[in-house]
N, C-alpha and C positions, 0 to 999 in steps of 0.2 A: 696560388697561378691563375693570374687573368691571360686569353687570349690579345694577339698582341695583331698587331697586319698582319693579314694573309703577304709570305713574298713572295716574291713577282715569280721565280722556279714554284711555286706550288700551286700557282692562279690555274693553274692545266688540268692540276691534279683533281683542284677541287672542284672545277667545272664539270672532267669528265665522273664525278663522281655527282654530280647535282642531277647528269643523263646517266645516268644509272641507276640512281632513286627515282628516278623515273621513267626508267620503260622496267622496273620492277611493278612501279604502281598500277605501273597499263595491266603488264598482262598480268596484276593480279587478278584485277579489274575484268578482263577476260577468262581466264579459269573461272571465276565464280557464274560470267556467260555460258558458257560452254557445258557443267555443270548442273544448271535451269535447263540448257537446251537440253540434255542427257536425259539426267531425270522425265521432264517432258514425253519424251520421244520413250521412253522404258517405261511409264505407264502409259501411252498410248498402247503399247506392243500387250501387255499387260490386262487393261480394256477389250485386245480382236483376241481373247484367247489364250493368247501365250503362256508359259511360265515361266516362276523366274531361271528357272535350269537353263528349258532354248535359248530366252537372252543369254545363259552365261558365257554356253559354249558357241553361241555367236562370234558372243565377245572376241569366247576365249578365257574367260577369268571364273571364277567360285560363284555357286548359288550367294552367299557370304558376300560376295563384292558387291553384287546386283540389290544385296537388300541396303546390306550400308550406300549405299550410290544413292535408292528413293529414301530410305532416314537419311542423310547427306539433305545443308540448305535451308 
């Protein structure tokens, strides 16, 4: 079965789908950038002498979560 032309009543749905996809891609790009920034800041704090536990406590997460943030990317 091959798709036919888009019906007029569905054109707005396809346009919305394209917009949602573009937004999702932009959010994914932003999430990667924020993750890089977070990793950089954590590394700087570690270099300043703070422990992973110190950082985790301030962030309200577990030490293991901080480890995963450092390992990601």
